[in-house]
C-alpha positions as CSV (number, residue, x, y, z in Angstrom):
1,M,-6.3,-57.3,-44.4
2,S,-7.7,-56.5,-40.9
3,I,-6.0,-59.5,-39.5
4,I,-2.6,-58.5,-41.0
5,I,-3.0,-54.9,-39.7
6,G,-3.9,-56.4,-36.2
7,I,-0.8,-58.6,-36.3
8,L,1.4,-55.6,-37.3
9,E,-0.1,-53.3,-34.6
10,E,0.3,-55.9,-31.8
11,G,3.7,-57.1,-33.0
12,L,5.2,-53.6,-33.2
13,I,3.9,-52.7,-29.7
14,Y,5.4,-55.8,-28.1
15,A,8.6,-55.4,-30.2
16,I,9.3,-52.3,-28.1
17,L,8.8,-54.4,-24.9
18,A,11.0,-57.2,-26.4
19,L,13.9,-54.7,-26.9
20,G,13.8,-54.1,-23.2
21,V,13.6,-57.8,-22.3
22,Y,16.5,-58.4,-24.8
23,I,18.7,-56.1,-22.6
24,T,18.0,-58.0,-19.4
25,Y,17.7,-61.5,-20.7
26,K,20.4,-61.7,-23.4
27,I,22.9,-58.9,-22.4
28,L,22.7,-58.7,-18.6
29,D,21.6,-62.3,-18.0
30,F,19.2,-60.9,-15.4
31,P,15.7,-62.6,-14.9
32,D,13.8,-59.3,-14.5
33,L,10.2,-60.1,-13.5
34,S,9.5,-56.5,-12.8
35,V,8.5,-56.2,-16.5
36,D,5.0,-57.4,-15.5
37,G,4.7,-54.3,-13.4
38,T,6.5,-51.7,-15.6
39,F,4.4,-52.4,-18.6
40,P,1.1,-51.3,-16.9
41,L,3.1,-48.6,-15.1
42,G,3.7,-47.0,-18.5
43,A,0.0,-47.4,-19.3
44,A,-1.1,-45.9,-16.0
45,V,1.2,-42.9,-16.3
46,T,0.0,-42.3,-19.8
47,A,-3.7,-42.6,-19.0
48,M,-3.4,-40.2,-16.0
49,L,-1.4,-37.6,-18.0
50,I,-3.6,-37.7,-21.1
51,L,-6.7,-37.2,-18.9
52,K,-4.9,-34.1,-17.6
53,D,-4.5,-32.9,-21.2
54,V,-0.7,-33.5,-21.4
55,P,0.4,-33.7,-25.0
56,P,0.3,-37.4,-26.1
57,V,3.9,-37.2,-27.5
58,L,5.2,-36.0,-24.2
59,T,3.7,-39.0,-22.4
60,L,6.1,-41.2,-24.4
61,F,9.1,-39.6,-22.7
62,L,7.5,-39.4,-19.3
63,A,6.4,-43.1,-19.4
64,F,10.0,-44.1,-20.4
65,L,11.3,-42.1,-17.4
66,A,8.8,-43.8,-15.0
67,G,9.9,-47.2,-16.3
68,A,13.5,-46.3,-15.9
69,L,12.9,-45.2,-12.3
70,A,11.3,-48.6,-11.6
71,G,14.3,-50.3,-13.2
72,C,16.6,-48.4,-11.0
73,V,14.7,-49.6,-7.9
74,T,15.1,-53.2,-9.1
75,G,18.8,-52.6,-9.6
76,F,19.4,-50.9,-6.3
77,I,17.5,-53.7,-4.4
78,H,19.8,-56.3,-6.1
79,V,23.1,-54.4,-6.1
80,K,22.9,-52.4,-2.8
81,L,20.7,-54.6,-0.7
82,K,22.3,-57.8,-2.0
83,V,18.9,-59.4,-2.9
84,R,18.9,-62.1,-5.5
85,D,18.1,-60.9,-9.1
86,L,14.9,-63.0,-9.4
87,L,13.6,-61.9,-6.0
88,S,14.4,-58.2,-6.8
89,G,12.2,-58.3,-9.8
90,I,9.4,-60.1,-8.0
91,I,9.5,-57.5,-5.2
92,V,9.3,-54.5,-7.6
93,M,6.6,-56.2,-9.7
94,T,4.4,-56.8,-6.6
95,A,4.9,-53.2,-5.4
96,L,4.1,-51.7,-8.8
97,Y,0.6,-53.3,-8.7
98,S,-0.3,-51.0,-5.9
99,V,1.6,-48.1,-7.4
100,N,-0.2,-48.4,-10.7
101,L,-3.6,-48.4,-9.0
102,R,-2.5,-45.3,-7.0
103,I,-1.4,-43.5,-10.2
104,A,-4.5,-44.4,-12.2
105,G,-7.0,-44.1,-9.3
106,K,-8.8,-47.3,-10.4
107,A,-8.3,-50.6,-12.1
108,N,-9.7,-49.5,-15.5
109,L,-9.3,-46.0,-16.8
110,P,-10.6,-45.1,-20.4
111,I,-9.2,-42.3,-22.5
112,F,-11.3,-42.8,-25.6
113,S,-12.5,-39.2,-25.7
114,K,-8.9,-37.7,-25.5
115,D,-6.3,-37.1,-28.2
116,T,-3.6,-39.7,-28.6
117,I,-0.6,-40.1,-30.9
118,F,-2.9,-42.2,-33.1
119,G,-5.9,-40.0,-33.2
120,N,-6.0,-36.2,-33.0
121,A,-7.0,-33.1,-34.9
122,F,-3.6,-32.9,-36.7
123,W,-3.9,-36.4,-38.1
124,D,-7.6,-35.7,-39.1
125,R,-6.5,-32.8,-41.2
126,A,-3.1,-34.0,-42.5
127,V,-3.7,-37.7,-43.3
128,P,-5.6,-38.6,-46.6
129,E,-8.5,-40.9,-46.2
130,P,-6.9,-43.9,-48.1
131,V,-4.0,-43.8,-45.6
132,K,-6.0,-43.6,-42.4
133,P,-6.6,-47.4,-42.0
134,F,-2.8,-47.8,-41.9
135,L,-2.1,-44.7,-39.7
136,V,-1.7,-46.7,-36.5
137,V,0.7,-49.2,-38.1
138,L,2.8,-46.3,-39.6
139,V,3.1,-44.5,-36.3
140,L,4.0,-47.7,-34.5
141,L,6.6,-48.5,-37.2
142,V,8.2,-45.1,-36.7
143,I,8.3,-45.4,-32.9
144,T,9.7,-49.0,-33.0
145,V,12.3,-48.3,-35.6
146,L,13.4,-45.2,-33.7
147,C,13.7,-47.3,-30.5
148,K,15.7,-50.0,-32.3
149,V,18.1,-47.5,-33.9
150,L,18.6,-45.6,-30.6
151,L,19.4,-48.9,-28.8
152,D,21.8,-49.9,-31.5
153,L,23.6,-46.6,-31.2
154,Y,23.7,-46.9,-27.4
155,L,25.2,-50.4,-27.5
156,N,28.0,-49.1,-29.7
157,T,29.0,-46.5,-27.1
158,R,31.5,-46.9,-24.3
159,S,28.6,-47.3,-21.8
160,G,27.0,-49.9,-24.1
161,Y,30.2,-52.0,-24.3
162,L,30.4,-51.9,-20.5
163,L,26.8,-53.1,-20.4
164,R,27.6,-56.1,-22.6
165,A,30.8,-56.8,-20.7
166,V,29.0,-57.0,-17.3
167,G,26.8,-59.7,-18.7
168,D,29.7,-61.7,-20.1
169,N,32.4,-61.1,-17.5
170,D,31.7,-58.7,-14.6
171,V,35.3,-59.2,-13.4
172,L,36.5,-57.5,-16.5
173,V,34.3,-54.5,-15.8
174,T,35.8,-54.3,-12.2
175,S,39.3,-54.5,-13.6
176,L,38.5,-51.4,-15.7
177,A,37.8,-49.5,-12.5
178,K,34.1,-49.4,-13.2
179,D,31.3,-50.2,-10.8
180,K,29.7,-53.3,-12.2
181,G,26.7,-52.7,-9.9
182,M,25.9,-49.3,-11.4
183,V,26.3,-50.7,-14.9
184,K,23.6,-53.2,-14.1
185,V,21.4,-50.5,-12.6
186,A,21.8,-48.5,-15.8
187,G,20.9,-51.5,-18.0
188,L,17.8,-52.3,-15.9
189,A,16.8,-48.6,-16.1
190,I,17.0,-48.6,-19.9
191,A,15.3,-52.0,-20.3
192,N,12.4,-51.1,-18.1
193,G,12.1,-47.7,-19.8
194,F,11.5,-49.5,-23.1
195,V,8.9,-51.8,-21.4
196,A,7.1,-48.8,-19.9
197,L,7.2,-47.1,-23.3
198,A,5.5,-50.1,-24.8
199,G,2.8,-49.9,-22.1
200,C,2.4,-46.2,-23.0
201,V,1.9,-47.0,-26.7
202,Y,-0.4,-49.9,-25.8
203,C,-2.6,-47.7,-23.7
204,Q,-2.9,-45.0,-26.4
205,Q,-3.6,-47.6,-29.1
206,K,-6.3,-49.5,-27.1
207,G,-7.8,-46.3,-25.5
208,F,-7.7,-47.4,-21.9
209,F,-5.6,-48.5,-19.0
210,E,-6.3,-51.9,-17.4
211,I,-4.4,-53.1,-14.3
212,S,-4.1,-56.6,-15.7
213,T,-2.5,-55.7,-19.0
214,G,1.0,-56.5,-17.6
215,T,0.1,-60.1,-16.7
216,G,2.3,-62.4,-18.8
217,A,4.3,-59.5,-20.3
218,I,7.6,-61.1,-19.4
219,V,6.5,-64.4,-21.2
220,I,5.6,-62.5,-24.3
221,G,8.8,-60.5,-24.3
222,L,10.9,-63.7,-23.8
223,A,9.1,-65.5,-26.6
224,N,9.8,-62.6,-28.9
225,V,13.5,-62.5,-28.0
226,I,13.9,-66.3,-28.3
227,I,12.2,-66.4,-31.7
228,G,14.4,-63.6,-32.9
229,T,17.7,-64.7,-31.5
230,K,17.4,-68.5,-31.8
231,I,14.9,-69.4,-34.6
232,F,16.4,-66.8,-37.0
233,R,19.9,-68.0,-36.1
234,H,19.1,-71.6,-37.1
235,L,17.8,-70.2,-40.4
236,G,21.2,-68.7,-41.0
237,L,19.9,-65.1,-40.7
238,F,21.4,-64.2,-37.4
239,A,25.0,-64.8,-36.1
240,A,25.4,-66.3,-32.7
241,K,27.1,-63.3,-31.2
242,K,26.0,-60.9,-28.4
243,D,27.0,-57.9,-30.5
244,G,24.4,-58.9,-33.0
245,Q,26.7,-58.8,-36.0
246,G,25.6,-60.9,-38.9
247,R,23.0,-60.7,-41.6
248,L,20.6,-59.3,-39.0
249,K,21.4,-57.2,-35.9
250,A,20.1,-58.7,-32.7
251,T,17.7,-55.9,-32.2
252,T,16.3,-56.4,-35.8
253,A,15.9,-60.1,-35.1
254,V,14.0,-59.3,-31.9
255,V,11.6,-57.0,-33.7
256,L,11.0,-59.6,-36.4
257,G,10.5,-62.2,-33.8
258,S,7.8,-60.2,-32.2
259,L,5.9,-60.0,-35.5
260,V,6.3,-63.7,-36.1
261,Y,5.1,-64.5,-32.6
262,R,2.0,-62.3,-33.0
263,G,1.3,-64.0,-36.3
264,C,1.5,-67.4,-34.6
265,V,-1.0,-66.3,-31.9
266,A,-3.3,-64.8,-34.5
267,F,-3.2,-68.1,-36.4
268,A,-4.1,-70.1,-33.2
269,I,-7.0,-67.8,-32.5
270,S,-8.2,-68.1,-36.1
271,L,-8.4,-71.9,-35.6
272,G,-11.4,-71.3,-33.3
273,M,-9.9,-70.6,-29.9
274,A,-11.6,-67.9,-27.9
275,A,-10.0,-64.6,-27.1
276,S,-10.1,-65.6,-23.4
277,D,-7.7,-68.4,-24.3
278,L,-5.0,-65.9,-25.3
279,K,-2.8,-66.5,-22.2
280,L,-3.1,-70.2,-22.7
281,V,-2.0,-69.9,-26.3
282,T,0.8,-67.7,-25.3
283,S,2.1,-70.2,-22.7
284,V,1.8,-73.2,-25.0
285,L,3.5,-71.3,-27.9
286,F,6.3,-70.1,-25.6
287,L,6.9,-73.7,-24.3
288,A,7.0,-75.0,-27.9
289,I,9.5,-72.3,-28.9
290,L,11.7,-73.2,-25.9
291,V,11.6,-77.0,-26.7
292,M,12.3,-76.5,-30.4
293,S,15.2,-74.1,-29.8
294,S,16.7,-76.4,-27.2
295,H,16.3,-79.4,-29.5
296,K,17.9,-77.6,-32.4
297,G,20.8,-76.4,-30.2
298,K,21.5,-80.0,-29.1
299,K,21.5,-81.2,-32.8
300,V,24.0,-78.4,-33.7
301,N,26.3,-79.4,-30.8
302,A,26.1,-83.0,-31.7
303,H,27.2,-82.3,-35.3
304,A,30.0,-80.1,-34.0
């Protein structure tokens, strides 16, 4: 049971991150490496605010805004300064390492003694003892589902349709008298907001900020997205459309992909691999997912 709870906790946290990566990778077709910096940015902002006795719920919104600001910087570097998308993300990711250290004050900042969204006086009084082992999972489930629903609603607005269009055909957006550059900036802001929110939740769940927590975040996010949008598609559960229409919405598939991915990692660790091998397991698993999805895609095309 503890293993299942651990998979659900980690999977739901990284599902929020994956929703942000889904926007950049699948909708905008933008290789945004700044994710490795905005994830710990959300954690740094959260740890600093909680130590200053800011209500834990409020840190969720402030972390999202911090991530959105970082996304805007990436977008402006790319759009206004004409820097390539990949390099824009690398520049912001590198800068955020120092910014995160400045915010937190040091590389490791514990918040164990402070109230969080998972542990506070309210939950101690309101939650029955039999439910307390599942409290973290329930809170994470509410936050993740809320993020998914809000993203679905946004993608069905006028702004959301423009966001999809700029990834498919930016000339169309220009023909509608819309600034495609600003649409990209908005998309990057929302995406990095979700990533920073995931970092915020991660910090409160673990009870500390660590500067290295963002290392490999983009790989984890991409793995979750690819599992959700490609593996489930080959199982006939997800239609191959950017609007996500089918048996599963794209955002739902991404969330489920995150849970499957964490389950695979937990299984690999249970085979005897050390916790220090987690990054190696992540990389190997990501490579396997890419190879399998590419191979299946070729088989489908061959049959067609």
